[in-house]
C-alpha positions as a Markdown table, in Angstrom:
| # | Residue | x | y | z |
|---|---|---|---|---|
| 1 | Met | 17.5 | -10.6 | 7.9 |
| 2 | Asp | 15.4 | -7.4 | 7.5 |
| 3 | Ala | 18.5 | -5.6 | 6.2 |
| 4 | Trp | 19.1 | -7.7 | 3.1 |
| 5 | Gln | 15.4 | -8.2 | 2.5 |
| 6 | Val | 14.7 | -4.5 | 2.5 |
| 7 | Ala | 17.7 | -3.8 | 0.2 |
| 8 | Leu | 16.6 | -6.5 | -2.3 |
| 9 | Ile | 13.0 | -5.2 | -2.3 |
| 10 | Ile | 14.1 | -1.7 | -3.0 |
| 11 | Ala | 16.6 | -2.7 | -5.7 |
| 12 | Ser | 13.7 | -4.5 | -7.4 |
| 13 | Leu | 11.4 | -1.6 | -7.6 |
| 14 | Pro | 13.0 | 0.3 | -10.5 |
| 15 | Leu | 13.1 | -2.9 | -12.5 |
| 16 | Leu | 9.3 | -3.4 | -12.0 |
| 17 | Ile | 8.4 | 0.3 | -12.6 |
| 18 | His | 10.6 | 0.7 | -15.8 |
| 19 | Glu | 10.0 | -2.8 | -17.1 |
| 20 | Ala | 13.7 | -3.7 | -16.9 |
| 21 | Ile | 13.3 | -7.3 | -15.6 |
| 22 | Arg | 15.9 | -9.4 | -17.3 |
| 23 | Trp | 18.1 | -12.2 | -16.1 |
| 24 | Glu | 21.1 | -9.9 | -15.8 |
| 25 | Thr | 19.1 | -7.4 | -13.7 |
| 26 | Ala | 17.8 | -10.2 | -11.6 |
| 27 | Val | 21.4 | -11.1 | -10.8 |
| 28 | Leu | 22.0 | -7.5 | -9.9 |
| 29 | Val | 19.2 | -7.4 | -7.4 |
| 30 | Cys | 20.4 | -10.6 | -5.7 |
| 31 | Ala | 23.9 | -9.2 | -5.5 |
| 32 | Thr | 22.6 | -6.0 | -4.0 |
| 33 | Gly | 20.7 | -8.0 | -1.3 |
| 34 | Phe | 23.8 | -10.1 | -0.6 |
| 35 | Gly | 26.0 | -7.0 | -0.5 |
| 36 | Tyr | 23.8 | -5.4 | 2.2 |
| 37 | Trp | 23.8 | -8.7 | 4.2 |
| 38 | Phe | 27.6 | -8.4 | 4.1 |
| 39 | Ala | 27.6 | -4.7 | 5.1 |
| 40 | Phe | 25.4 | -5.3 | 8.1 |
| 41 | Ala | 27.5 | -8.3 | 9.1 |
| 42 | Leu | 30.6 | -6.1 | 8.9 |
| 43 | Asn | 28.8 | -3.5 | 11.1 |
| 44 | Asp | 28.2 | -6.2 | 13.6 |
| 45 | Tyr | 31.9 | -7.2 | 13.6 |
| 46 | Tyr | 33.0 | -3.7 | 14.4 |
| 47 | Asp | 30.2 | -3.2 | 16.9 |
| 48 | Ala | 31.0 | -6.4 | 18.8 |
| 49 | Pro | 33.1 | -4.7 | 21.6 |
| 50 | Phe | 30.2 | -2.2 | 22.2 |
| 51 | Asp | 27.3 | -4.7 | 21.9 |
| 52 | Ala | 29.0 | -6.9 | 24.5 |
| 53 | Leu | 28.1 | -4.2 | 27.0 |
| 54 | Asp | 24.3 | -4.7 | 26.4 |
| 55 | Tyr | 22.7 | -8.1 | 27.3 |
| 56 | Gln | 20.1 | -8.0 | 24.5 |
| 57 | Lys | 22.5 | -6.8 | 21.8 |
| 58 | Gln | 25.2 | -9.2 | 22.6 |
| 59 | Ser | 22.8 | -12.1 | 22.1 |
| 60 | Arg | 22.0 | -10.9 | 18.6 |
| 61 | Asn | 25.6 | -10.2 | 17.5 |
| 62 | Phe | 27.4 | -13.3 | 16.2 |
| 63 | Phe | 30.8 | -11.8 | 16.7 |
| 64 | Val | 30.3 | -11.3 | 20.4 |
| 65 | Arg | 29.8 | -15.0 | 20.8 |
| 66 | Gln | 32.3 | -16.1 | 18.2 |
| 67 | Pro | 35.2 | -13.7 | 17.9 |
| 68 | Val | 36.9 | -13.5 | 14.5 |
| 69 | Ser | 40.3 | -12.1 | 13.9 |
| 70 | Gly | 41.0 | -9.3 | 11.4 |
| 71 | Arg | 43.0 | -11.6 | 9.2 |
| 72 | His | 40.2 | -14.1 | 9.0 |
| 73 | Leu | 37.7 | -11.3 | 8.3 |
| 74 | Phe | 39.8 | -10.2 | 5.4 |
| 75 | Leu | 40.2 | -13.7 | 3.9 |
| 76 | Ile | 36.4 | -14.2 | 4.1 |
| 77 | Ser | 35.5 | -10.8 | 2.8 |
| 78 | Ile | 37.6 | -10.8 | -0.4 |
| 79 | Pro | 35.8 | -13.7 | -2.2 |
| 80 | Leu | 32.4 | -12.4 | -1.0 |
| 81 | Leu | 33.0 | -8.9 | -2.4 |
| 82 | Leu | 34.4 | -10.3 | -5.6 |
| 83 | Leu | 31.2 | -12.4 | -6.0 |
| 84 | Val | 29.1 | -9.1 | -5.8 |
| 85 | Ala | 31.6 | -7.5 | -8.2 |
| 86 | Leu | 30.8 | -10.0 | -10.9 |
| 87 | Ala | 27.2 | -9.0 | -10.9 |
| 88 | Tyr | 28.1 | -5.3 | -11.1 |
| 89 | Ala | 30.8 | -5.8 | -13.7 |
| 90 | Gln | 28.3 | -6.7 | -16.4 |
| 91 | Phe | 27.3 | -3.0 | -16.5 |
| 92 | Gly | 30.8 | -1.8 | -17.3 |
| 93 | Trp | 32.8 | 0.9 | -15.6 |
| 94 | Leu | 29.7 | 2.4 | -14.0 |
| 95 | Gly | 29.0 | -0.9 | -12.3 |
| 96 | Trp | 32.5 | -1.1 | -11.0 |
| 97 | Leu | 32.3 | 2.5 | -9.7 |
| 98 | Leu | 29.1 | 1.9 | -7.8 |
| 99 | Trp | 30.6 | -1.4 | -6.4 |
| 100 | Gly | 33.6 | 0.6 | -5.2 |
| 101 | Ile | 31.4 | 3.2 | -3.5 |
| 102 | Ser | 29.4 | 0.5 | -1.8 |
| 103 | Cys | 32.5 | -1.2 | -0.4 |
| 104 | Phe | 34.0 | 2.1 | 0.8 |
| 105 | Val | 30.8 | 3.3 | 2.6 |
| 106 | Ala | 30.2 | -0.2 | 4.2 |
| 107 | Trp | 33.7 | 0.1 | 5.6 |
| 108 | Ala | 33.7 | 3.8 | 6.5 |
| 109 | Tyr | 30.4 | 3.7 | 8.3 |
| 110 | Ser | 31.4 | 1.0 | 10.8 |
| 111 | Ala | 35.2 | 0.7 | 10.9 |
| 112 | Pro | 37.7 | 3.0 | 12.6 |
| 113 | Pro | 39.3 | 5.4 | 12.2 |
| 114 | Ile | 36.4 | 7.0 | 10.2 |
| 115 | Arg | 33.5 | 5.2 | 11.8 |
| 116 | Leu | 30.8 | 7.5 | 10.5 |
| 117 | Lys | 28.2 | 6.0 | 12.8 |
| 118 | Asn | 29.8 | 7.8 | 15.7 |
| 119 | Arg | 30.0 | 11.2 | 14.1 |
| 120 | Pro | 26.8 | 13.1 | 14.9 |
| 121 | Gly | 25.1 | 14.4 | 11.8 |
| 122 | Leu | 27.2 | 12.3 | 9.4 |
| 123 | Asp | 25.7 | 9.2 | 11.1 |
| 124 | Leu | 22.2 | 10.2 | 10.0 |
| 125 | Leu | 23.2 | 11.5 | 6.6 |
| 126 | Thr | 25.1 | 8.3 | 5.7 |
| 127 | His | 22.2 | 6.1 | 6.9 |
| 128 | Ala | 19.6 | 8.2 | 5.0 |
| 129 | Met | 21.6 | 8.2 | 1.8 |
| 130 | Phe | 22.9 | 4.7 | 1.6 |
| 131 | Val | 20.8 | 2.2 | 3.6 |
| 132 | Gln | 17.4 | 2.4 | 1.7 |
| 133 | Thr | 18.0 | 5.1 | -0.9 |
| 134 | Phe | 21.2 | 3.8 | -2.5 |
| 135 | Pro | 19.8 | 0.4 | -3.7 |
| 136 | Tyr | 17.1 | 2.3 | -5.6 |
| 137 | Met | 19.7 | 4.7 | -7.1 |
| 138 | Val | 22.0 | 1.8 | -8.1 |
| 139 | Ser | 19.2 | 0.0 | -10.1 |
| 140 | Met | 18.0 | 3.3 | -11.7 |
| 141 | Val | 21.5 | 4.2 | -12.8 |
| 142 | Leu | 22.6 | 0.8 | -14.1 |
| 143 | Ile | 19.5 | 0.2 | -16.1 |
| 144 | Lys | 19.7 | 3.8 | -17.4 |
| 145 | Ala | 16.0 | 4.5 | -16.7 |
| 146 | Ala | 14.4 | 7.8 | -17.4 |
| 147 | Trp | 13.4 | 9.5 | -14.1 |
| 148 | Ser | 9.8 | 10.1 | -13.5 |
| 149 | Leu | 7.6 | 11.7 | -10.8 |
| 150 | Leu | 7.1 | 8.2 | -9.2 |
| 151 | Asp | 10.8 | 7.7 | -8.9 |
| 152 | Ala | 11.2 | 11.1 | -7.1 |
| 153 | Val | 8.3 | 10.3 | -4.7 |
| 154 | Leu | 9.7 | 6.9 | -3.9 |
| 155 | Leu | 13.2 | 8.3 | -3.3 |
| 156 | Ala | 11.8 | 10.9 | -1.0 |
| 157 | Ile | 9.9 | 8.2 | 0.9 |
| 158 | Leu | 12.9 | 5.9 | 1.1 |
| 159 | Phe | 15.2 | 8.8 | 2.3 |
| 160 | Leu | 12.8 | 9.6 | 5.1 |
| 161 | Ala | 12.2 | 6.0 | 6.0 |
| 162 | Ser | 15.9 | 5.4 | 6.2 |
| 163 | Leu | 16.4 | 8.5 | 8.3 |
| 164 | Thr | 13.7 | 7.6 | 10.7 |
| 165 | Ala | 15.0 | 4.0 | 11.0 |
| 166 | Gln | 18.3 | 5.4 | 12.2 |
| 167 | Leu | 16.7 | 7.8 | 14.6 |
| 168 | Glu | 14.6 | 4.9 | 16.0 |
| 169 | Gln | 17.6 | 2.7 | 16.4 |
| 170 | Gln | 19.6 | 5.5 | 18.1 |
| 171 | Ala | 16.7 | 6.2 | 20.5 |
| 172 | Arg | 16.7 | 2.5 | 21.4 |
| 173 | Asp | 20.4 | 2.3 | 21.9 |
| 174 | Phe | 20.8 | 5.7 | 23.7 |
| 175 | Met | 22.4 | 4.4 | 26.9 |
| 176 | Val | 24.9 | 2.1 | 25.2 |
| 177 | Asp | 25.8 | 4.7 | 22.6 |
| 178 | Ala | 26.4 | 7.3 | 25.3 |
| 179 | Gln | 29.1 | 5.1 | 26.7 |
| 180 | Thr | 30.7 | 4.0 | 23.4 |
| 181 | Gly | 31.4 | 7.1 | 21.3 |
| 182 | Gly | 28.1 | 9.0 | 20.9 |
| 183 | Thr | 25.7 | 9.6 | 18.1 |
| 184 | Phe | 23.4 | 12.4 | 16.9 |
| 185 | Thr | 20.8 | 11.3 | 19.5 |
| 186 | Thr | 23.3 | 11.4 | 22.4 |
| 187 | Lys | 24.1 | 15.0 | 21.4 |
| 188 | Val | 20.6 | 16.2 | 20.9 |
| 189 | Gly | 18.8 | 14.2 | 23.5 |
| 190 | Gln | 16.5 | 11.1 | 23.4 |
| 191 | Met | 13.2 | 12.9 | 23.9 |
| 192 | Arg | 13.9 | 15.4 | 21.2 |
| 193 | Val | 14.9 | 12.7 | 18.8 |
| 194 | Val | 11.7 | 10.7 | 19.6 |
| 195 | Thr | 9.6 | 13.8 | 18.8 |
| 196 | Gly | 11.5 | 14.3 | 15.6 |
| 197 | Leu | 11.1 | 10.7 | 14.7 |
| 198 | Arg | 7.4 | 10.8 | 15.0 |
| 199 | Leu | 7.2 | 14.1 | 13.1 |
| 200 | Val | 9.3 | 12.8 | 10.2 |
| 201 | Thr | 7.4 | 9.6 | 10.1 |
| 202 | Ala | 4.2 | 11.5 | 9.8 |
| 203 | Val | 5.7 | 13.5 | 6.9 |
| 204 | Cys | 6.7 | 10.3 | 5.2 |
| 205 | Leu | 3.2 | 8.8 | 5.6 |
| 206 | Leu | 1.7 | 12.1 | 4.3 |
| 207 | Ile | 3.8 | 12.1 | 1.1 |
| 208 | Ala | 2.8 | 8.5 | 0.5 |
| 209 | Leu | -0.9 | 9.2 | 1.0 |
| 210 | Ile | -0.9 | 12.2 | -1.3 |
| 211 | Ala | 1.0 | 10.3 | -4.0 |
| 212 | Leu | -1.5 | 7.4 | -3.6 |
| 213 | Val | -4.6 | 9.7 | -3.8 |
| 214 | Lys | -3.2 | 11.5 | -6.9 |
| 215 | Gly | -2.5 | 8.1 | -8.6 |
| 216 | Thr | 1.2 | 8.6 | -8.7 |
| 217 | Ile | 1.8 | 5.2 | -7.0 |
| 218 | Pro | 0.6 | 2.3 | -9.1 |
| 219 | Trp | -1.7 | -0.4 | -7.6 |
| 220 | Tyr | 0.9 | -3.2 | -7.5 |
| 221 | Leu | 3.1 | -1.0 | -5.1 |
| 222 | Leu | 0.3 | -0.5 | -2.6 |
| 223 | Pro | 0.9 | -3.8 | -0.7 |
| 224 | Phe | 4.4 | -2.7 | 0.2 |
| 225 | Gly | 3.0 | 0.3 | 2.0 |
| 226 | Leu | 0.3 | -1.7 | 3.7 |
| 227 | Ile | 2.9 | -4.3 | 4.8 |
| 228 | Gly | 5.2 | -1.6 | 6.3 |
| 229 | Leu | 2.4 | 0.5 | 7.9 |
| 230 | Pro | 2.1 | -1.3 | 11.2 |
| 231 | Ala | 5.8 | -0.9 | 12.0 |
| 232 | Leu | 5.6 | 2.8 | 11.3 |
| 233 | Leu | 2.4 | 3.4 | 13.3 |
| 234 | His | 3.9 | 1.5 | 16.2 |
| 235 | Arg | 6.3 | 4.4 | 16.7 |
| 236 | Phe | 3.5 | 6.8 | 17.7 |
| 237 | Trp | 2.2 | 4.9 | 20.7 |
| 238 | Arg | 5.1 | 3.0 | 22.3 |
| 239 | Gln | 7.3 | 4.6 | 25.0 |
| 240 | Pro | 10.6 | 6.2 | 24.0 |
| 241 | Glu | 12.7 | 3.7 | 26.0 |
| 242 | Ser | 10.8 | 0.8 | 24.5 |
| 243 | Pro | 12.5 | -1.0 | 21.5 |
| 244 | Arg | 10.7 | -1.5 | 18.3 |
| 245 | Ser | 9.0 | -4.8 | 17.8 |
| 246 | Glu | 11.6 | -6.9 | 16.1 |
| 247 | Arg | 9.0 | -9.6 | 15.4 |
| 248 | Leu | 6.8 | -7.1 | 13.6 |
| 249 | Val | 9.7 | -5.8 | 11.5 |
| 250 | Ile | 10.8 | -9.3 | 10.5 |
| 251 | Leu | 7.2 | -10.3 | 9.6 |
| 252 | Ser | 6.8 | -7.1 | 7.6 |
| 253 | Thr | 10.0 | -7.4 | 5.7 |
| 254 | Thr | 9.5 | -11.1 | 5.0 |
| 255 | Ala | 6.0 | -10.4 | 3.7 |
| 256 | Gly | 7.4 | -7.7 | 1.4 |
| 257 | Phe | 10.2 | -10.0 | 0.3 |
| 258 | Leu | 7.8 | -12.8 | -0.6 |
| 259 | Tyr | 5.5 | -10.4 | -2.5 |
| 260 | Thr | 8.5 | -9.0 | -4.4 |
| 261 | Gly | 9.5 | -12.5 | -5.4 |
| 262 | Leu | 6.0 | -13.2 | -6.6 |
| 263 | Ile | 5.6 | -10.2 | -8.9 |
| 264 | Phe | 9.3 | -10.3 | -9.9 |
| 265 | Cys | 9.0 | -14.0 | -11.1 |
| 266 | Tyr | 5.7 | -13.2 | -12.8 |
| 267 | Phe | 7.2 | -10.4 | -14.9 |
| 268 | Leu | 10.4 | -12.4 | -15.5 |
| 269 | Leu | 8.6 | -15.5 | -16.7 |
| 270 | Ser | 6.0 | -13.6 | -18.7 |
| 271 | Gln | 8.8 | -12.4 | -21.0 |
| 272 | Lys | 9.5 | -15.9 | -22.3 |
């Protein structure tokens, strides 16, 4: 749930900042959230044989408990992807291009033979560029907004947040990943990655703090930072082998999602 909520929140930000909230862009945001839900479900499908090796992960993966054939996956995927395509198609060839890139990356990240998530270095780069950064880029490009300092700051924060989220996940899944293909963390070492995770998280927080003090970040974006802060700070005191607090993450993303809906509806209805 946190995957599609975060994507939807991020895709909404350029519309709020650049006053581009319209019914067609609202549809775009919903389609982006739905597309990320699909991408993470697809990831679970291809991860099912590996998640079955871990008791906690197998209980969270639907496809471990309910196997689905490749043919059925294809038949289910086509109408879902076409539904997302309808929302992107309203922006012309550029919308179709970004839709195509989204579909390719969702497949290439998880599915063999490419399976970027098991290619050290590319696993981090793909996650950093496409999980939290890409939804912002999609909205910016499709609404043809003029880039500002705030956009650059938010993209930097999102890039680092996405990078650290992947490092955090790889540190948590170190033992399973070492048996099932390897990742950046299995090559570099768990303790080094945990140290890097905390360092990059500190840099991310510092960028946000400086931007806030200088007034680059507007007041209505401040709640997003406060909502996500506990989950980030939790990285500094828990043990390397301890998983992140899933309850804390779900609560944070849900709170951010509800706040996004509140301000999004306010701006949308105020245009009537």
